[in-house]
C-alpha positions as CSV (number, residue, x, y, z in Angstrom):
1,M,-65.4,-86.7,169.7
2,E,-65.9,-87.8,166.2
3,D,-63.8,-90.8,165.1
4,L,-60.6,-90.1,163.2
5,Y,-58.9,-92.7,161.0
6,V,-55.2,-92.6,160.2
7,I,-54.3,-94.1,156.8
8,A,-50.6,-94.7,156.4
9,G,-49.1,-95.6,153.1
10,L,-45.5,-97.0,153.3
11,G,-42.7,-96.1,150.9
12,N,-39.4,-94.2,150.6
13,P,-39.3,-90.4,150.1
14,G,-37.4,-89.0,147.2
15,S,-38.0,-88.8,143.4
16,K,-35.7,-91.7,142.6
17,Y,-38.1,-94.0,144.5
18,D,-41.3,-92.8,142.8
19,G,-43.2,-95.6,141.2
20,T,-41.0,-98.4,142.5
21,R,-42.5,-101.6,143.9
22,H,-41.7,-100.6,147.5
23,N,-43.7,-97.4,147.1
24,A,-47.0,-99.0,146.4
25,G,-48.3,-97.7,149.8
26,F,-47.4,-94.1,148.8
27,D,-49.2,-94.6,145.4
28,V,-52.4,-95.6,147.1
29,I,-52.3,-92.5,149.3
30,D,-51.9,-90.5,146.1
31,V,-55.0,-92.1,144.6
32,L,-57.0,-91.1,147.7
33,V,-55.6,-87.6,147.7
34,D,-56.6,-87.1,144.1
35,K,-60.0,-88.7,144.4
36,Y,-61.0,-86.7,147.4
37,R,-59.0,-83.5,146.6
38,L,-57.0,-83.5,149.9
39,Y,-54.2,-81.5,148.4
40,D,-53.2,-79.4,151.5
41,A,-50.4,-81.6,152.6
42,E,-48.2,-80.4,155.5
43,R,-45.2,-81.6,157.3
44,F,-45.9,-83.1,160.7
45,G,-42.9,-84.4,162.5
46,K,-41.5,-87.4,160.5
47,C,-44.3,-87.6,157.9
48,M,-46.2,-85.7,155.3
49,M,-49.9,-85.7,155.9
50,A,-53.2,-84.4,154.6
51,K,-56.3,-84.0,156.7
52,G,-59.9,-84.0,155.6
53,R,-62.9,-86.1,155.0
54,I,-63.6,-89.2,153.0
55,E,-67.2,-90.2,152.6
56,G,-68.0,-88.3,155.8
57,K,-65.2,-89.8,157.9
58,R,-62.4,-87.7,159.3
59,V,-59.1,-88.9,158.0
60,I,-55.4,-88.3,158.1
61,L,-53.5,-89.6,155.1
62,M,-49.9,-89.9,155.9
63,K,-46.6,-90.9,154.2
64,P,-43.6,-91.5,156.6
65,M,-40.5,-89.6,155.6
66,T,-38.3,-91.8,157.6
67,Y,-37.5,-94.3,154.8
68,M,-39.1,-97.7,155.0
69,N,-37.2,-99.3,157.8
70,L,-38.2,-96.6,160.3
71,S,-41.8,-96.2,159.3
72,G,-43.0,-97.0,162.8
73,E,-41.5,-93.8,164.2
74,A,-43.7,-91.6,162.0
75,V,-46.8,-93.7,162.6
76,R,-46.4,-93.8,166.3
77,E,-45.9,-90.0,166.4
78,V,-49.2,-89.4,164.6
79,V,-51.4,-92.0,166.4
80,S,-50.1,-90.8,169.7
81,Y,-50.6,-87.1,169.1
82,F,-54.1,-87.5,167.7
83,K,-55.0,-90.2,170.3
84,V,-56.0,-92.8,167.7
85,D,-56.6,-96.4,168.7
86,P,-54.5,-98.4,166.2
87,S,-56.6,-101.5,166.7
88,D,-59.6,-100.1,164.9
89,H,-58.6,-96.7,163.4
90,L,-55.2,-97.2,161.8
91,I,-54.9,-98.7,158.3
92,V,-51.5,-99.4,156.9
93,I,-50.9,-99.9,153.2
94,S,-47.8,-101.7,152.0
95,D,-46.3,-103.6,149.1
96,D,-46.0,-107.4,149.2
97,I,-43.6,-109.5,147.2
98,E,-45.3,-112.7,148.2
99,L,-48.5,-111.7,146.4
100,D,-48.8,-111.8,142.6
101,I,-48.8,-108.4,141.0
102,G,-52.1,-106.5,141.5
103,K,-53.5,-108.9,144.1
104,L,-54.8,-107.5,147.4
105,R,-54.9,-109.0,150.9
106,I,-56.5,-107.3,153.8
107,R,-56.0,-108.3,157.5
108,K,-57.2,-106.9,160.8
109,K,-53.9,-107.7,162.5
110,G,-51.0,-110.1,162.0
111,S,-47.2,-110.4,161.8
112,A,-45.0,-108.3,159.7
113,G,-44.6,-111.1,157.2
114,G,-41.0,-110.1,156.5
115,H,-41.9,-106.6,155.6
116,N,-39.5,-104.2,157.3
117,G,-41.9,-101.2,157.4
118,L,-44.6,-103.3,159.1
119,K,-42.0,-104.8,161.4
120,D,-41.0,-101.3,162.6
121,I,-44.6,-100.2,163.1
122,I,-45.2,-103.3,165.3
123,R,-42.0,-102.5,167.2
124,C,-42.9,-98.9,167.8
125,L,-46.6,-99.4,168.6
126,G,-45.9,-102.5,170.7
127,T,-48.7,-104.4,169.0
128,D,-49.6,-106.1,165.7
129,A,-53.3,-105.4,166.2
130,F,-53.8,-102.9,163.4
131,A,-55.3,-103.3,160.0
132,R,-53.2,-103.5,156.9
133,I,-53.8,-103.7,153.1
134,R,-51.1,-105.4,151.2
135,V,-50.7,-104.8,147.5
136,G,-49.0,-107.5,145.5
137,V,-46.0,-106.2,143.5
138,G,-45.0,-109.6,142.1
139,K,-42.4,-112.1,143.1
140,K,-38.7,-112.0,142.5
141,P,-37.9,-113.3,138.9
142,H,-35.3,-115.7,140.4
143,P,-34.5,-116.9,144.0
144,D,-31.0,-115.5,143.6
145,F,-32.2,-112.0,142.6
146,E,-31.2,-109.4,145.1
147,L,-34.3,-108.5,147.2
148,M,-33.3,-104.9,147.6
149,D,-32.8,-104.5,143.8
150,F,-36.1,-106.0,143.2
151,V,-38.3,-104.0,145.6
152,L,-36.6,-100.8,144.4
153,S,-37.1,-101.6,140.7
154,H,-39.8,-100.0,138.5
155,F,-42.7,-101.8,136.8
156,S,-42.9,-102.6,133.2
157,V,-45.6,-100.8,131.1
158,E,-47.9,-103.9,131.4
159,E,-47.2,-104.2,135.1
160,R,-47.9,-100.5,135.7
161,Q,-51.4,-100.9,134.1
162,V,-52.1,-103.8,136.5
163,M,-50.8,-101.8,139.5
164,D,-52.9,-98.7,138.6
165,E,-56.0,-100.9,138.8
166,A,-54.9,-102.5,142.0
167,E,-54.1,-99.2,143.7
168,E,-57.5,-97.9,142.8
169,K,-59.1,-101.0,144.4
170,A,-56.9,-100.6,147.4
171,A,-58.2,-97.1,147.8
172,Q,-61.7,-98.4,147.5
173,A,-60.9,-101.0,150.2
174,V,-59.8,-98.2,152.5
175,V,-63.1,-96.4,152.1
176,C,-65.1,-99.6,152.5
177,F,-63.1,-100.4,155.7
178,M,-64.1,-97.1,157.2
179,T,-67.7,-97.0,156.0
180,E,-68.8,-100.6,156.2
181,G,-66.3,-102.2,158.5
182,P,-63.2,-104.5,158.1
183,D,-65.2,-107.7,157.4
184,A,-67.0,-106.1,154.5
185,A,-63.6,-104.9,153.1
186,M,-62.0,-108.3,153.5
187,N,-65.0,-110.1,151.9
188,R,-65.1,-107.7,148.9
189,F,-61.5,-107.0,148.1
190,N,-59.4,-109.9,149.2
191,T,-58.2,-111.7,146.1
192,P,-59.6,-115.2,145.7
193,K,-57.2,-118.0,146.5
194,E,-56.7,-120.7,143.9
195,K,-57.7,-124.1,145.2
196,K,-55.6,-127.2,144.6
197,K,-56.7,-129.7,142.0
198,K,-59.2,-132.3,143.3
199,V,-58.8,-135.9,142.3
200,K,-62.0,-137.9,141.9
201,K,-61.8,-141.4,143.3
202,T,-63.4,-144.3,141.5
203,G,-64.4,-147.6,142.8
204,A,-62.1,-149.5,140.5
205,G,-58.6,-149.0,139.4
206,P,-56.1,-146.3,140.3
207,Q,-56.9,-142.6,140.5
208,D,-56.7,-140.8,137.2
209,P,-55.1,-137.4,137.6
210,S,-56.7,-136.2,134.5
211,S,-60.1,-136.4,136.1
212,G,-59.2,-133.7,138.7
213,E,-61.1,-130.5,138.8
214,E,-59.6,-127.1,139.3
215,S,-61.6,-124.2,140.5
216,L,-61.2,-120.8,142.2
217,S,-62.6,-120.2,145.6
218,A,-64.9,-117.4,146.4
219,P,-63.2,-114.3,147.9
220,E,-61.9,-115.0,151.4
221,K,-64.5,-114.5,154.0
222,A,-63.5,-112.6,157.2
223,E,-64.2,-115.6,159.3
224,D,-62.0,-117.8,157.1
225,V,-58.9,-115.7,157.7
226,A,-59.2,-115.2,161.4
227,A,-56.7,-118.0,162.2
228,A,-54.3,-116.7,159.5
229,D,-54.3,-113.3,161.1
230,E,-52.6,-114.8,164.1
231,S,-49.7,-116.3,162.2
232,R,-49.1,-114.5,158.9
233,D,-49.6,-111.0,157.8
């Protein structure tokens, strides 16, 4: 039988949550729906889903209707019914408050990283071996800022522009993952990490901090993040 991919975007149902930081996963699904005209959505158990083809690949685009903390129930229902192997045919898209706004991070597996939706999917599937695309929604403006208030807040006009571009790239990453493989998607779409300043040493006298060089690394290579997959989502 032809391979089937399940693409699950995480978020909360209801108009009051539309466009909030926590609904970045829903927004990426909307980008894919619009781009590939998969408008025939239907209710399936605990989710809304649309079936069709993206670049020749059979797909199910799904949004859990369980609210974020019970996302795993909807995902498990779909992958079980359609007999999809989560380890290579499930891609979960979520927001991430540890990433700067608009940054992307793709992993083939990993921990929940404190994200309740991912945590519940891991609980329900009994494994963390499934791909995920995390979309940075910015960090809390202050450590004492209430987390729930932050993730359920809306973006400023400037932030929304950045997020629109990031969500388009995340949609492209989904397509790349299916057509070219996870390593290609990681290499192409993972946001470069900023390297620490390097301090040049001289033969005489103390080190001069002003002589340090700052640079950006190339986009993370798949082989460079293998170890990180084991410990951090």
